[in-house]
TIKEGU-16687 format. One record per residue: residue in one letter; x, y, z of N, C-alpha, C in turn. Coordinates in steps of 0.05 Angstrom, whole numbers. Example, Ala and Ser with C-alpha at 12.3 -4.5 7.8 and 13.67 -1.06 7.14 Angstrom:
<site res="A" n_x="264" n_y="-114" n_z="156" ca_x="246" ca_y="-90" ca_z="156" c_x="264" c_y="-66" c_z="156"/>
<site res="S" n_x="257" n_y="-45" n_z="142" ca_x="273" ca_y="-21" ca_z="143" c_x="258" c_y="1" c_z="157"/>
***
This chain:
<site res="X" n_x="-495" n_y="357" n_z="-365" ca_x="-475" ca_y="337" ca_z="-367" c_x="-468" c_y="332" c_z="-396"/>
<site res="X" n_x="-442" n_y="333" n_z="-401" ca_x="-433" ca_y="329" ca_z="-428" c_x="-423" c_y="301" c_z="-432"/>
<site res="X" n_x="-432" n_y="288" n_z="-454" ca_x="-424" ca_y="261" ca_z="-459" c_x="-401" c_y="261" c_z="-479"/>
<site res="X" n_x="-380" n_y="246" n_z="-472" ca_x="-356" ca_y="247" ca_z="-488" c_x="-360" c_y="230" c_z="-514"/>
<site res="X" n_x="-343" n_y="235" n_z="-534" ca_x="-344" ca_y="220" ca_z="-559" c_x="-338" c_y="191" c_z="-554"/>
<site res="X" n_x="-320" n_y="186" n_z="-535" ca_x="-313" ca_y="158" ca_z="-529" c_x="-337" c_y="143" c_z="-518"/>
<site res="X" n_x="-352" n_y="156" n_z="-501" ca_x="-376" ca_y="143" ca_z="-490" c_x="-397" c_y="138" c_z="-512"/>
<site res="X" n_x="-400" n_y="157" n_z="-529" ca_x="-419" ca_y="154" ca_z="-552" c_x="-410" c_y="130" c_z="-569"/>
<site res="X" n_x="-385" n_y="129" n_z="-576" ca_x="-375" ca_y="108" ca_z="-593" c_x="-377" c_y="80" c_z="-579"/>
<site res="X" n_x="-373" n_y="80" n_z="-553" ca_x="-377" ca_y="55" ca_z="-538" c_x="-406" c_y="45" c_z="-539"/>
<site res="X" n_x="-424" n_y="64" n_z="-535" ca_x="-453" ca_y="57" ca_z="-536" c_x="-461" c_y="47" c_z="-563"/>
<site res="X" n_x="-452" n_y="61" n_z="-584" ca_x="-458" ca_y="52" ca_z="-612" c_x="-446" c_y="24" c_z="-617"/>
<site res="X" n_x="-422" n_y="19" n_z="-608" ca_x="-409" ca_y="-7" ca_z="-611" c_x="-426" c_y="-29" c_z="-597"/>
<site res="X" n_x="-435" n_y="-24" n_z="-573" ca_x="-451" ca_y="-43" ca_z="-558" c_x="-477" c_y="-49" c_z="-572"/>
<site res="X" n_x="-490" n_y="-28" n_z="-583" ca_x="-515" ca_y="-31" ca_z="-597" c_x="-511" c_y="-48" c_z="-623"/>
<site res="X" n_x="-490" n_y="-42" n_z="-637" ca_x="-484" ca_y="-58" ca_z="-662" c_x="-479" c_y="-87" c_z="-655"/>
<site res="X" n_x="-463" n_y="-92" n_z="-634" ca_x="-458" ca_y="-120" ca_z="-626" c_x="-484" c_y="-133" c_z="-618"/>
<site res="X" n_x="-501" n_y="-119" n_z="-602" ca_x="-527" ca_y="-131" ca_z="-594" c_x="-544" c_y="-137" c_z="-618"/>
<site res="X" n_x="-545" n_y="-120" n_z="-638" ca_x="-560" ca_y="-125" ca_z="-662" c_x="-550" c_y="-149" c_z="-678"/>
<site res="X" n_x="-524" n_y="-153" n_z="-677" ca_x="-512" ca_y="-176" ca_z="-691" c_x="-516" c_y="-202" c_z="-676"/>
<site res="X" n_x="-521" n_y="-200" n_z="-650" ca_x="-525" ca_y="-224" ca_z="-634" c_x="-554" c_y="-233" c_z="-635"/>
<site res="X" n_x="-572" n_y="-215" n_z="-638" ca_x="-601" ca_y="-221" ca_z="-639" c_x="-607" c_y="-233" c_z="-666"/>
<site res="X" n_x="-617" n_y="-258" n_z="-667" ca_x="-622" ca_y="-272" ca_z="-693" c_x="-640" c_y="-256" c_z="-712"/>
<site res="X" n_x="-660" n_y="-243" n_z="-702" ca_x="-679" ca_y="-229" ca_z="-720" c_x="-666" c_y="-205" c_z="-734"/>
<site res="X" n_x="-646" n_y="-193" n_z="-723" ca_x="-633" ca_y="-170" ca_z="-735" c_x="-607" c_y="-178" c_z="-749"/>
<site res="X" n_x="-595" n_y="-200" n_z="-741" ca_x="-569" ca_y="-208" ca_z="-752" c_x="-569" c_y="-212" c_z="-782"/>
<site res="X" n_x="-589" n_y="-228" n_z="-792" ca_x="-589" ca_y="-234" ca_z="-821" c_x="-594" c_y="-209" c_z="-838"/>
<site res="X" n_x="-613" n_y="-192" n_z="-831" ca_x="-617" ca_y="-168" ca_z="-848" c_x="-592" c_y="-150" c_z="-848"/>
<site res="X" n_x="-578" n_y="-148" n_z="-826" ca_x="-553" ca_y="-132" ca_z="-825" c_x="-532" c_y="-145" c_z="-843"/>
<site res="X" n_x="-529" n_y="-171" n_z="-840" ca_x="-509" ca_y="-185" ca_z="-857" c_x="-515" c_y="-183" c_z="-886"/>
<site res="X" n_x="-541" n_y="-185" n_z="-894" ca_x="-549" ca_y="-182" ca_z="-922" c_x="-542" c_y="-154" c_z="-932"/>
<site res="X" n_x="-548" n_y="-134" n_z="-916" ca_x="-543" ca_y="-107" ca_z="-923" c_x="-513" c_y="-103" c_z="-928"/>
<site res="X" n_x="-496" n_y="-113" n_z="-910" ca_x="-467" ca_y="-110" ca_z="-913" c_x="-457" c_y="-126" c_z="-937"/>
<site res="X" n_x="-468" n_y="-149" n_z="-942" ca_x="-460" ca_y="-165" ca_z="-966" c_x="-468" c_y="-151" c_z="-992"/>
<site res="X" n_x="-491" n_y="-138" n_z="-992" ca_x="-499" ca_y="-123" ca_z="-1016" c_x="-479" c_y="-101" c_z="-1022"/>
<site res="X" n_x="-469" n_y="-88" n_z="-1001" ca_x="-449" ca_y="-67" ca_z="-1005" c_x="-423" c_y="-78" c_z="-1016"/>
<site res="X" n_x="-415" n_y="-101" n_z="-1005" ca_x="-391" ca_y="-114" ca_z="-1015" c_x="-394" c_y="-123" c_z="-1044"/>
<site res="X" n_x="-418" n_y="-134" n_z="-1050" ca_x="-423" ca_y="-143" ca_z="-1078" c_x="-421" c_y="-121" c_z="-1098"/>
<site res="X" n_x="-429" n_y="-97" n_z="-1090" ca_x="-428" ca_y="-74" ca_z="-1109" c_x="-400" c_y="-66" c_z="-1116"/>
<site res="X" n_x="-381" n_y="-69" n_z="-1098" ca_x="-354" ca_y="-60" ca_z="-1103" c_x="-335" c_y="-83" c_z="-1111"/>
<site res="X" n_x="-343" n_y="-108" n_z="-1106" ca_x="-325" ca_y="-130" ca_z="-1111" c_x="-327" c_y="-137" c_z="-1141"/>
<site res="X" n_x="-304" n_y="-136" n_z="-1155" ca_x="-304" ca_y="-143" ca_z="-1183" c_x="-307" c_y="-174" c_z="-1187"/>
<site res="X" n_x="-320" n_y="-182" n_z="-1208" ca_x="-322" ca_y="-210" ca_z="-1215" c_x="-298" c_y="-217" c_z="-1233"/>
<site res="X" n_x="-284" n_y="-238" n_z="-1226" ca_x="-261" ca_y="-246" ca_z="-1242" c_x="-269" c_y="-262" c_z="-1266"/>
<site res="X" n_x="-262" n_y="-252" n_z="-1289" ca_x="-268" ca_y="-266" ca_z="-1314" c_x="-243" c_y="-280" c_z="-1323"/>
<site res="X" n_x="-245" n_y="-306" n_z="-1325" ca_x="-222" ca_y="-323" ca_z="-1331" c_x="-217" c_y="-323" c_z="-1361"/>
<site res="X" n_x="-195" n_y="-311" n_z="-1370" ca_x="-188" ca_y="-309" ca_z="-1398" c_x="-163" c_y="-324" c_z="-1405"/>
<site res="X" n_x="-150" n_y="-336" n_z="-1385" ca_x="-125" ca_y="-350" ca_z="-1390" c_x="-129" c_y="-380" c_z="-1390"/>
<site res="X" n_x="-122" n_y="-393" n_z="-1368" ca_x="-124" ca_y="-422" ca_z="-1366" c_x="-153" c_y="-429" c_z="-1359"/>
<site res="X" n_x="-167" n_y="-440" n_z="-1378" ca_x="-195" ca_y="-446" ca_z="-1374" c_x="-198" c_y="-475" c_z="-1365"/>
<site res="X" n_x="-215" n_y="-479" n_z="-1346" ca_x="-223" ca_y="-506" ca_z="-1338" c_x="-246" c_y="-514" c_z="-1357"/>
<site res="X" n_x="-244" n_y="-538" n_z="-1368" ca_x="-264" ca_y="-547" ca_z="-1386" c_x="-280" c_y="-570" c_z="-1374"/>
<site res="X" n_x="-306" n_y="-568" n_z="-1376" ca_x="-323" ca_y="-589" ca_z="-1365" c_x="-323" c_y="-613" c_z="-1385"/>
<site res="X" n_x="-317" n_y="-636" n_z="-1374" ca_x="-316" ca_y="-660" ca_z="-1391" c_x="-339" c_y="-679" c_z="-1384"/>
<site res="X" n_x="-349" n_y="-676" n_z="-1359" ca_x="-369" ca_y="-695" ca_z="-1349" c_x="-395" c_y="-679" c_z="-1344"/>
<site res="X" n_x="-415" n_y="-685" n_z="-1360" ca_x="-441" ca_y="-672" ca_z="-1356" c_x="-461" c_y="-690" c_z="-1343"/>
<site res="X" n_x="-451" n_y="-711" n_z="-1330" ca_x="-469" ca_y="-730" ca_z="-1317" c_x="-478" c_y="-719" c_z="-1289"/>
<site res="X" n_x="-501" n_y="-707" n_z="-1289" ca_x="-512" ca_y="-695" ca_z="-1265" c_x="-542" c_y="-692" c_z="-1268"/>
<site res="X" n_x="-557" n_y="-701" n_z="-1250" ca_x="-586" ca_y="-699" ca_z="-1251" c_x="-595" c_y="-680" c_z="-1229"/>
<site res="X" n_x="-614" n_y="-663" n_z="-1236" ca_x="-627" ca_y="-645" ca_z="-1218" c_x="-657" c_y="-648" c_z="-1219"/>
<site res="X" n_x="-671" n_y="-638" n_z="-1199" ca_x="-700" ca_y="-639" ca_z="-1200" c_x="-711" c_y="-612" c_z="-1190"/>
<site res="X" n_x="-734" n_y="-605" n_z="-1201" ca_x="-747" ca_y="-580" ca_z="-1192" c_x="-769" c_y="-587" c_z="-1172"/>
<site res="X" n_x="-784" n_y="-567" n_z="-1164" ca_x="-804" ca_y="-571" ca_z="-1143" c_x="-827" c_y="-590" c_z="-1151"/>
<site res="X" n_x="-831" n_y="-593" n_z="-1177" ca_x="-852" ca_y="-611" ca_z="-1187" c_x="-841" c_y="-638" c_z="-1193"/>
<site res="X" n_x="-817" n_y="-643" n_z="-1185" ca_x="-803" ca_y="-668" ca_z="-1189" c_x="-796" c_y="-674" c_z="-1218"/>
<site res="X" n_x="-795" n_y="-652" n_z="-1234" ca_x="-786" ca_y="-654" ca_z="-1262" c_x="-756" c_y="-656" c_z="-1261"/>
<site res="X" n_x="-745" n_y="-675" n_z="-1275" ca_x="-716" ca_y="-678" ca_z="-1275" c_x="-703" c_y="-661" c_z="-1297"/>
<site res="X" n_x="-680" n_y="-651" n_z="-1291" ca_x="-664" ca_y="-637" ca_z="-1310" c_x="-637" c_y="-651" c_z="-1312"/>
<site res="X" n_x="-631" n_y="-660" n_z="-1336" ca_x="-606" ca_y="-674" ca_z="-1342" c_x="-586" c_y="-653" c_z="-1351"/>
<site res="X" n_x="-564" n_y="-650" n_z="-1336" ca_x="-544" ca_y="-630" ca_z="-1343" c_x="-533" c_y="-634" c_z="-1371"/>
<site res="X" n_x="-536" n_y="-658" n_z="-1382" ca_x="-527" ca_y="-663" ca_z="-1410" c_x="-541" c_y="-643" c_z="-1429"/>
<site res="X" n_x="-566" n_y="-635" n_z="-1422" ca_x="-581" ca_y="-616" ca_z="-1439" c_x="-567" c_y="-589" c_z="-1441"/>
<site res="X" n_x="-549" n_y="-583" n_z="-1423" ca_x="-535" ca_y="-557" ca_z="-1423" c_x="-511" c_y="-557" c_z="-1442"/>
<site res="X" n_x="-503" n_y="-580" n_z="-1452" ca_x="-481" ca_y="-581" ca_z="-1471" c_x="-486" c_y="-563" c_z="-1495"/>
<site res="X" n_x="-466" n_y="-547" n_z="-1502" ca_x="-468" ca_y="-530" ca_z="-1525" c_x="-483" c_y="-504" c_z="-1520"/>
<site res="X" n_x="-490" n_y="-499" n_z="-1494" ca_x="-504" ca_y="-474" ca_z="-1487" c_x="-488" c_y="-458" c_z="-1467"/>
<site res="X" n_x="-494" n_y="-433" n_z="-1465" ca_x="-482" ca_y="-416" ca_z="-1444" c_x="-499" c_y="-422" c_z="-1418"/>
<site res="X" n_x="-484" n_y="-429" n_z="-1397" ca_x="-498" ca_y="-438" ca_z="-1372" c_x="-487" c_y="-422" c_z="-1348"/>
<site res="X" n_x="-506" n_y="-413" n_z="-1331" ca_x="-498" ca_y="-401" ca_z="-1306" c_x="-509" c_y="-419" c_z="-1284"/>
<site res="X" n_x="-490" n_y="-430" n_z="-1267" ca_x="-497" ca_y="-447" ca_z="-1245" c_x="-490" c_y="-433" c_z="-1219"/>
<site res="X" n_x="-510" n_y="-431" n_z="-1202" ca_x="-507" ca_y="-417" ca_z="-1176" c_x="-514" c_y="-436" c_z="-1154"/>
<site res="X" n_x="-496" n_y="-441" n_z="-1136" ca_x="-501" ca_y="-457" ca_z="-1112" c_x="-507" c_y="-437" c_z="-1089"/>
<site res="X" n_x="-529" n_y="-441" n_z="-1075" ca_x="-538" ca_y="-422" ca_z="-1055" c_x="-555" c_y="-435" c_z="-1035"/>
<site res="X" n_x="-564" n_y="-420" n_z="-1015" ca_x="-583" ca_y="-429" ca_z="-995" c_x="-600" c_y="-406" c_z="-985"/>
<site res="X" n_x="-624" n_y="-412" n_z="-976" ca_x="-643" ca_y="-391" ca_z="-967" c_x="-634" c_y="-377" c_z="-941"/>
<site res="X" n_x="-617" n_y="-390" n_z="-926" ca_x="-608" ca_y="-380" ca_z="-900" c_x="-581" c_y="-365" c_z="-902"/>
<site res="X" n_x="-569" n_y="-364" n_z="-925" ca_x="-542" ca_y="-353" ca_z="-929" c_x="-543" c_y="-323" c_z="-936"/>
<site res="X" n_x="-533" n_y="-305" n_z="-918" ca_x="-534" ca_y="-277" ca_z="-924" c_x="-521" c_y="-268" c_z="-950"/>
<site res="X" n_x="-497" n_y="-278" n_z="-956" ca_x="-485" ca_y="-270" ca_z="-982" c_x="-502" c_y="-279" c_z="-1006"/>
<site res="X" n_x="-514" n_y="-303" n_z="-1003" ca_x="-532" ca_y="-313" ca_z="-1025" c_x="-556" c_y="-295" c_z="-1028"/>
<site res="X" n_x="-568" n_y="-288" n_z="-1006" ca_x="-592" ca_y="-270" ca_z="-1007" c_x="-584" c_y="-243" c_z="-1018"/>
<site res="X" n_x="-560" n_y="-233" n_z="-1012" ca_x="-551" ca_y="-207" ca_z="-1021" c_x="-549" c_y="-206" c_z="-1052"/>
<site res="X" n_x="-540" n_y="-228" n_z="-1064" ca_x="-536" ca_y="-227" ca_z="-1093" c_x="-560" c_y="-234" c_z="-1110"/>
<site res="X" n_x="-581" n_y="-244" n_z="-1097" ca_x="-605" ca_y="-253" ca_z="-1111" c_x="-619" c_y="-232" c_z="-1128"/>
<site res="X" n_x="-621" n_y="-207" n_z="-1118" ca_x="-634" ca_y="-187" ca_z="-1136" c_x="-619" c_y="-183" c_z="-1162"/>
<site res="X" n_x="-592" n_y="-184" n_z="-1162" ca_x="-577" ca_y="-181" ca_z="-1187" c_x="-581" c_y="-205" c_z="-1205"/>
<site res="X" n_x="-584" n_y="-229" n_z="-1193" ca_x="-591" ca_y="-253" ca_z="-1210" c_x="-618" c_y="-250" c_z="-1222"/>
<site res="X" n_x="-638" n_y="-240" n_z="-1207" ca_x="-664" ca_y="-237" ca_z="-1218" c_x="-664" c_y="-217" c_z="-1242"/>
<site res="X" n_x="-650" n_y="-195" n_z="-1239" ca_x="-647" ca_y="-176" ca_z="-1261" c_x="-634" c_y="-189" c_z="-1286"/>
<site res="X" n_x="-613" n_y="-204" n_z="-1281" ca_x="-600" ca_y="-218" ca_z="-1303" c_x="-618" c_y="-239" c_z="-1316"/>
<site res="X" n_x="-632" n_y="-253" n_z="-1299" ca_x="-651" ca_y="-274" ca_z="-1308" c_x="-673" c_y="-261" c_z="-1325"/>
<site res="X" n_x="-683" n_y="-238" n_z="-1316" ca_x="-705" ca_y="-224" ca_z="-1332" c_x="-696" c_y="-219" c_z="-1360"/>
<site res="X" n_x="-671" n_y="-212" n_z="-1365" ca_x="-662" ca_y="-205" ca_z="-1391" c_x="-650" c_y="-229" c_z="-1407"/>
<site res="X" n_x="-641" n_y="-250" n_z="-1394" ca_x="-626" ca_y="-271" ca_z="-1408" c_x="-638" c_y="-299" c_z="-1405"/>
<site res="X" n_x="-661" n_y="-301" n_z="-1392" ca_x="-672" ca_y="-328" ca_z="-1388" c_x="-679" c_y="-343" c_z="-1413"/>
<site res="X" n_x="-684" n_y="-329" n_z="-1435" ca_x="-689" ca_y="-342" ca_z="-1460" c_x="-664" c_y="-347" c_z="-1477"/>
<site res="X" n_x="-641" n_y="-338" n_z="-1467" ca_x="-616" ca_y="-340" ca_z="-1483" c_x="-596" c_y="-359" c_z="-1470"/>
<site res="X" n_x="-596" n_y="-361" n_z="-1443" ca_x="-577" ca_y="-379" ca_z="-1430" c_x="-592" c_y="-396" c_z="-1410"/>
<site res="X" n_x="-578" n_y="-417" n_z="-1401" ca_x="-589" ca_y="-436" ca_z="-1381" c_x="-582" c_y="-426" c_z="-1353"/>
<site res="X" n_x="-601" n_y="-422" n_z="-1336" ca_x="-597" ca_y="-414" ca_z="-1308" c_x="-603" c_y="-439" c_z="-1291"/>
<site res="X" n_x="-583" n_y="-446" n_z="-1275" ca_x="-588" ca_y="-468" ca_z="-1256" c_x="-581" c_y="-458" c_z="-1228"/>
<site res="X" n_x="-602" n_y="-453" n_z="-1212" ca_x="-599" ca_y="-445" ca_z="-1184" c_x="-602" c_y="-470" c_z="-1168"/>
<site res="X" n_x="-581" n_y="-478" n_z="-1154" ca_x="-580" ca_y="-504" ca_z="-1141" c_x="-577" c_y="-501" c_z="-1111"/>
<site res="X" n_x="-594" n_y="-515" n_z="-1096" ca_x="-593" ca_y="-515" ca_z="-1067" c_x="-601" c_y="-542" c_z="-1056"/>
<site res="X" n_x="-594" n_y="-546" n_z="-1031" ca_x="-603" ca_y="-570" ca_z="-1017" c_x="-627" c_y="-564" c_z="-998"/>
<site res="X" n_x="-635" n_y="-540" n_z="-997" ca_x="-657" ca_y="-532" ca_z="-980" c_x="-683" c_y="-546" c_z="-988"/>
<site res="X" n_x="-701" n_y="-551" n_z="-970" ca_x="-727" ca_y="-563" ca_z="-977" c_x="-744" c_y="-543" c_z="-993"/>
<site res="X" n_x="-761" n_y="-554" n_z="-1010" ca_x="-777" ca_y="-536" ca_z="-1027" c_x="-797" c_y="-519" c_z="-1012"/>
<site res="X" n_x="-805" n_y="-527" n_z="-988" ca_x="-822" ca_y="-510" ca_z="-972" c_x="-808" c_y="-483" c_z="-966"/>
<site res="X" n_x="-783" n_y="-485" n_z="-958" ca_x="-767" ca_y="-461" ca_z="-953" c_x="-760" c_y="-445" c_z="-978"/>
<site res="X" n_x="-753" n_y="-460" n_z="-999" ca_x="-746" ca_y="-447" ca_z="-1025" c_x="-770" c_y="-431" c_z="-1035"/>
<site res="X" n_x="-793" n_y="-444" n_z="-1036" ca_x="-817" ca_y="-431" ca_z="-1047" c_x="-826" c_y="-407" c_z="-1031"/>
<site res="X" n_x="-824" n_y="-409" n_z="-1005" ca_x="-830" ca_y="-387" ca_z="-987" c_x="-811" c_y="-363" c_z="-993"/>
<site res="X" n_x="-785" n_y="-369" n_z="-995" ca_x="-765" ca_y="-349" ca_z="-1001" c_x="-770" c_y="-336" c_z="-1028"/>
<site res="X" n_x="-775" n_y="-351" n_z="-1049" ca_x="-779" ca_y="-340" ca_z="-1075" c_x="-804" c_y="-323" c_z="-1076"/>
<site res="X" n_x="-825" n_y="-332" n_z="-1063" ca_x="-851" ca_y="-317" ca_z="-1063" c_x="-848" c_y="-291" c_z="-1048"/>
<site res="X" n_x="-835" n_y="-292" n_z="-1025" ca_x="-831" ca_y="-268" ca_z="-1008" c_x="-815" c_y="-247" c_z="-1023"/>
<site res="X" n_x="-795" n_y="-255" n_z="-1039" ca_x="-778" ca_y="-236" ca_z="-1053" c_x="-787" c_y="-231" c_z="-1082"/>
<site res="X" n_x="-809" n_y="-244" n_z="-1091" ca_x="-819" ca_y="-241" ca_z="-1118" c_x="-799" c_y="-249" c_z="-1139"/>
<site res="X" n_x="-784" n_y="-271" n_z="-1134" ca_x="-765" ca_y="-282" ca_z="-1153" c_x="-779" c_y="-301" c_z="-1171"/>
<site res="X" n_x="-772" n_y="-301" n_z="-1197" ca_x="-787" ca_y="-318" ca_z="-1216" c_x="-770" c_y="-340" c_z="-1228"/>
<site res="X" n_x="-745" n_y="-342" n_z="-1220" ca_x="-728" ca_y="-363" ca_z="-1232" c_x="-734" c_y="-390" c_z="-1218"/>
<site res="X" n_x="-728" n_y="-411" n_z="-1233" ca_x="-733" ca_y="-438" ca_z="-1223" c_x="-708" c_y="-447" c_z="-1207"/>
<site res="X" n_x="-714" n_y="-462" n_z="-1185" ca_x="-692" ca_y="-472" ca_z="-1168" c_x="-692" c_y="-503" c_z="-1170"/>
<site res="X" n_x="-668" n_y="-514" n_z="-1170" ca_x="-665" ca_y="-543" ca_z="-1172" c_x="-651" c_y="-554" c_z="-1147"/>
<site res="X" n_x="-656" n_y="-579" n_z="-1142" ca_x="-641" ca_y="-594" ca_z="-1121" c_x="-627" c_y="-617" c_z="-1135"/>
<site res="X" n_x="-603" n_y="-624" n_z="-1126" ca_x="-588" ca_y="-646" ca_z="-1139" c_x="-601" c_y="-673" c_z="-1132"/>
<site res="X" n_x="-602" n_y="-690" n_z="-1152" ca_x="-611" ca_y="-717" ca_z="-1149" c_x="-587" c_y="-736" c_z="-1147"/>
<site res="X" n_x="-567" n_y="-730" n_z="-1164" ca_x="-543" ca_y="-746" ca_z="-1164" c_x="-520" c_y="-728" c_z="-1155"/>
<site res="X" n_x="-497" n_y="-740" n_z="-1149" ca_x="-473" ca_y="-725" ca_z="-1141" c_x="-465" c_y="-708" c_z="-1165"/>
<site res="X" n_x="-457" n_y="-683" n_z="-1158" ca_x="-448" ca_y="-665" ca_z="-1179" c_x="-420" c_y="-673" c_z="-1189"/>
<site res="X" n_x="-414" n_y="-665" n_z="-1214" ca_x="-387" ca_y="-670" ca_z="-1225" c_x="-365" c_y="-657" c_z="-1207"/>
<site res="X" n_x="-341" n_y="-667" n_z="-1208" ca_x="-319" ca_y="-659" ca_z="-1191" c_x="-314" c_y="-629" c_z="-1192"/>
<site res="X" n_x="-316" n_y="-616" n_z="-1215" ca_x="-309" ca_y="-588" ca_z="-1218" c_x="-329" c_y="-570" c_z="-1202"/>
<site res="X" n_x="-352" n_y="-582" n_z="-1194" ca_x="-371" ca_y="-567" ca_z="-1177" c_x="-368" c_y="-575" c_z="-1148"/>
<site res="X" n_x="-345" n_y="-586" n_z="-1141" ca_x="-340" ca_y="-594" ca_z="-1113" c_x="-334" c_y="-569" c_z="-1097"/>
<site res="X" n_x="-354" n_y="-558" n_z="-1085" ca_x="-352" ca_y="-532" ca_z="-1072" c_x="-352" c_y="-535" c_z="-1042"/>
<site res="X" n_x="-339" n_y="-516" n_z="-1029" ca_x="-338" ca_y="-517" ca_z="-999" c_x="-351" c_y="-492" c_z="-987"/>
<site res="X" n_x="-358" n_y="-473" n_z="-1004" ca_x="-371" ca_y="-449" ca_z="-993" c_x="-394" c_y="-441" c_z="-1012"/>
<site res="X" n_x="-413" n_y="-427" n_z="-1001" ca_x="-435" ca_y="-415" ca_z="-1017" c_x="-436" c_y="-386" c_z="-1011"/>
<site res="X" n_x="-445" n_y="-369" n_z="-1029" ca_x="-453" ca_y="-376" ca_z="-1056" c_x="-428" c_y="-381" c_z="-1073"/>
<site res="X" n_x="-432" n_y="-397" n_z="-1093" ca_x="-411" ca_y="-402" ca_z="-1113" c_x="-425" c_y="-404" c_z="-1140"/>
<site res="X" n_x="-414" n_y="-389" n_z="-1159" ca_x="-427" ca_y="-386" ca_z="-1185" c_x="-407" c_y="-392" c_z="-1207"/>
<site res="X" n_x="-416" n_y="-406" n_z="-1227" ca_x="-400" ca_y="-413" ca_z="-1251" c_x="-415" c_y="-403" c_z="-1276"/>
<site res="X" n_x="-400" n_y="-390" n_z="-1294" ca_x="-410" ca_y="-383" ca_z="-1320" c_x="-395" c_y="-400" c_z="-1340"/>
<site res="X" n_x="-409" n_y="-416" n_z="-1355" ca_x="-397" ca_y="-436" ca_z="-1373" c_x="-404" c_y="-429" c_z="-1402"/>
<site res="X" n_x="-384" n_y="-429" n_z="-1420" ca_x="-390" ca_y="-423" ca_z="-1448" c_x="-400" c_y="-448" c_z="-1463"/>
<site res="X" n_x="-406" n_y="-445" n_z="-1489" ca_x="-417" ca_y="-466" ca_z="-1505" c_x="-398" c_y="-490" c_z="-1508"/>
<site res="X" n_x="-372" n_y="-485" n_z="-1504" ca_x="-352" ca_y="-507" ca_z="-1507" c_x="-346" c_y="-520" c_z="-1480"/>
<site res="X" n_x="-360" n_y="-512" n_z="-1459" ca_x="-356" ca_y="-525" ca_z="-1433" c_x="-334" c_y="-512" c_z="-1417"/>
<site res="X" n_x="-324" n_y="-489" n_z="-1426" ca_x="-303" ca_y="-475" ca_z="-1411" c_x="-315" c_y="-458" c_z="-1389"/>
<site res="X" n_x="-304" n_y="-460" n_z="-1365" ca_x="-313" ca_y="-444" ca_z="-1343" c_x="-300" c_y="-416" c_z="-1345"/>
<site res="X" n_x="-317" n_y="-397" n_z="-1353" ca_x="-307" ca_y="-369" ca_z="-1357" c_x="-306" c_y="-354" c_z="-1331"/>
<site res="X" n_x="-326" n_y="-359" n_z="-1314" ca_x="-326" ca_y="-346" ca_z="-1287" c_x="-330" c_y="-367" c_z="-1266"/>
<site res="X" n_x="-314" n_y="-366" n_z="-1245" ca_x="-317" ca_y="-383" ca_z="-1222" c_x="-315" c_y="-365" c_z="-1198"/>
<site res="X" n_x="-337" n_y="-357" n_z="-1187" ca_x="-338" ca_y="-336" ca_z="-1166" c_x="-349" c_y="-346" c_z="-1140"/>
<site res="X" n_x="-335" n_y="-341" n_z="-1119" ca_x="-345" ca_y="-348" ca_z="-1092" c_x="-353" c_y="-322" c_z="-1078"/>
<site res="X" n_x="-374" n_y="-323" n_z="-1062" ca_x="-382" ca_y="-300" ca_z="-1047" c_x="-402" c_y="-283" c_z="-1062"/>
<site res="X" n_x="-414" n_y="-264" n_z="-1049" ca_x="-434" ca_y="-247" ca_z="-1061" c_x="-421" c_y="-229" c_z="-1083"/>
<site res="X" n_x="-435" n_y="-226" n_z="-1105" ca_x="-426" ca_y="-209" ca_z="-1127" c_x="-450" c_y="-196" c_z="-1140"/>
<site res="X" n_x="-444" n_y="-175" n_z="-1156" ca_x="-465" ca_y="-162" ca_z="-1171" c_x="-466" c_y="-175" c_z="-1199"/>
<site res="X" n_x="-484" n_y="-193" n_z="-1203" ca_x="-486" ca_y="-208" ca_z="-1228" c_x="-501" c_y="-193" c_z="-1250"/>
<site res="X" n_x="-511" n_y="-170" n_z="-1243" ca_x="-524" ca_y="-153" ca_z="-1263" c_x="-505" c_y="-130" c_z="-1272"/>
<site res="X" n_x="-479" n_y="-134" n_z="-1268" ca_x="-460" ca_y="-113" ca_z="-1275" c_x="-455" c_y="-112" c_z="-1305"/>
<site res="X" n_x="-444" n_y="-90" n_z="-1314" ca_x="-437" ca_y="-87" ca_z="-1343" c_x="-417" c_y="-108" c_z="-1352"/>
<site res="X" n_x="-398" n_y="-114" n_z="-1335" ca_x="-377" ca_y="-134" ca_z="-1343" c_x="-389" c_y="-162" c_z="-1347"/>
<site res="X" n_x="-407" n_y="-170" n_z="-1330" ca_x="-420" ca_y="-196" ca_z="-1333" c_x="-438" c_y="-196" c_z="-1358"/>
<site res="X" n_x="-454" n_y="-175" n_z="-1361" ca_x="-471" ca_y="-174" ca_z="-1385" c_x="-455" c_y="-173" c_z="-1410"/>
<site res="X" n_x="-433" n_y="-159" n_z="-1410" ca_x="-416" ca_y="-158" ca_z="-1434" c_x="-404" c_y="-185" c_z="-1440"/>
<site res="X" n_x="-395" n_y="-199" n_z="-1419" ca_x="-384" ca_y="-226" ca_z="-1422" c_x="-405" c_y="-245" c_z="-1434"/>
<site res="X" n_x="-429" n_y="-244" n_z="-1423" ca_x="-450" ca_y="-261" ca_z="-1434" c_x="-456" c_y="-254" c_z="-1463"/>
<site res="X" n_x="-458" n_y="-228" n_z="-1469" ca_x="-464" ca_y="-220" ca_z="-1496" c_x="-443" c_y="-230" c_z="-1515"/>
<site res="X" n_x="-417" n_y="-229" n_z="-1507" ca_x="-396" ca_y="-239" ca_z="-1525" c_x="-398" c_y="-269" c_z="-1529"/>
<site res="X" n_x="-406" n_y="-283" n_z="-1508" ca_x="-409" ca_y="-312" ca_z="-1511" c_x="-432" c_y="-320" c_z="-1529"/>
<site res="X" n_x="-453" n_y="-303" n_z="-1530" ca_x="-476" ca_y="-309" ca_z="-1546" c_x="-472" c_y="-302" c_z="-1576"/>
<site res="X" n_x="-451" n_y="-287" n_z="-1582" ca_x="-446" ca_y="-280" ca_z="-1610" c_x="-435" c_y="-303" c_z="-1626"/>
***
């Protein structure tokens, strides 16, 4: 008995749909697809009309309840990433953030911000061997961080100009991002 190409494609389609419906396989598939998208999606570098941060009144806390006052970021290059442990696009871009963090953690301020509980955050970081610190907001964030989707990432220069405002998964370890950061640090 010969199986037609249409039958094979229908079977493959049903298997893919089933894998996407099953919770245990859905997230890994989504993360895999988002990683592929992140590799080809260019990050938009804002060189024209820059949004400038005027309000640095924002308090964050880490897992040890140490407070971070966003005022401390004034005059520094800052990368702020809003994310969650359950978000496939967020998970997809985290390896590129870790690579960037490995090389720039002593040169720029990294603020990874989530509302997830620290039990979930710490489990996620440990499982993936990520070494960056994660913060939770204590006070309402300034208006320019009023986001409706995650992941959302901002790269801010020393003058408070938002150089990059990117939604969705992206490759943060790309040559263009590194080049932009290097220019800001000069």
